[in-house]
Structures are given as C-alpha cells and as structure tokens.
C-alpha positions as CSV (number, residue, x, y, z in Angstrom):
1,X,83.1,104.7,143.9
2,X,82.8,107.5,141.3
3,X,82.2,111.2,141.9
4,X,78.5,111.0,141.1
5,X,78.0,108.2,143.8
6,X,80.0,110.2,146.3
7,X,77.9,113.4,145.7
8,X,74.7,111.3,146.1
9,X,75.9,110.0,149.5
10,X,76.9,113.5,150.6
11,X,73.6,115.1,149.5
12,X,71.6,112.4,151.3
13,X,73.7,112.8,154.5
14,X,73.5,116.6,154.5
15,X,69.7,116.5,153.8
16,X,69.3,114.1,156.8
17,X,71.4,116.5,158.9
18,X,69.3,119.4,157.9
19,X,66.2,117.5,158.9
20,X,67.7,116.7,162.3
21,X,68.5,120.4,162.8
22,X,65.3,121.7,161.2
23,X,66.9,124.2,158.8
24,X,70.0,124.7,156.7
25,X,70.8,127.8,158.8
26,X,70.6,125.9,162.1
27,X,72.9,123.1,160.8
28,X,75.3,125.7,159.5
29,X,75.4,127.5,162.8
30,X,75.9,124.4,164.8
31,X,78.8,123.3,162.4
32,X,80.4,126.7,162.2
33,X,79.6,127.0,158.5
34,X,77.6,129.2,156.3
35,X,74.1,128.4,155.0
36,X,75.6,128.8,151.5
37,X,78.1,126.0,152.1
38,X,75.3,123.7,153.3
39,X,73.4,124.6,150.1
40,X,76.4,123.7,147.9
41,X,76.7,120.3,149.6
42,X,72.9,119.7,149.0
43,X,73.2,120.6,145.3
44,X,76.3,118.6,144.8
45,X,78.3,121.7,143.9
46,X,81.0,121.0,146.5
47,X,82.2,118.2,148.7
48,X,83.1,118.7,152.4
49,X,86.7,118.4,153.5
50,X,87.6,116.1,156.3
51,X,87.5,118.7,159.0
52,X,84.2,120.0,157.8
53,X,82.7,116.4,157.7
54,X,83.8,116.1,161.4
55,X,82.1,119.4,162.3
56,X,78.9,118.3,160.5
57,X,78.9,115.0,162.4
58,X,79.4,116.8,165.7
59,X,76.6,119.2,164.8
60,X,74.2,116.3,164.7
61,X,75.7,114.7,167.9
62,X,77.3,111.9,165.9
63,X,74.1,110.6,164.6
64,X,75.7,110.7,161.1
65,X,79.3,109.7,161.1
66,X,82.0,111.8,159.3
67,X,82.5,109.2,156.5
68,X,78.9,109.8,155.4
69,X,79.7,113.5,154.8
70,X,83.0,112.8,153.1
71,X,83.2,109.2,151.7
72,X,85.9,110.4,149.3
73,X,88.2,111.0,152.4
74,X,87.1,108.5,155.1
75,X,86.6,104.8,154.8
76,X,83.4,103.3,156.2
C-alpha cells in the first residue's frame, strides 16, 4: 500500500468519525485531540500515530477500528 492509498483510507475513516460525532470539534474533544489535528488528518497533511488511532477508535465507541485510522501501523 502506498502513501496516497494510506492517506485516502485515513481521510475516509476520519470523515466517518466526524459524521458519527457531528463535528470535528466534538471528535477532537472525545479523542483528546485538537480540532486542528482532525483537520490535518482530513486534508491528508498528517497521519495518526498508533496511540492516536486507538483514541480515535475509542471516541467512536469502536465503530471504526484503529487500523482504519492508521493502516500504516496496524494490520487489518
């Protein structure tokens, strides 16, 4: 999997998580992140680390598994 494909998966997963939480700010708060970090993931300007991927997954009650937020770290 190349970087472009990884970024597409992350962007889609974060967008889905935002939809589940209603706003970027709400997702950020639930995950203990900043809204700016969520924006970077949505734009493909950054990729979540493993611990961040787990926090994002927990913020959406596991409806999106950590590997969807960080396929460059976790295996499916």
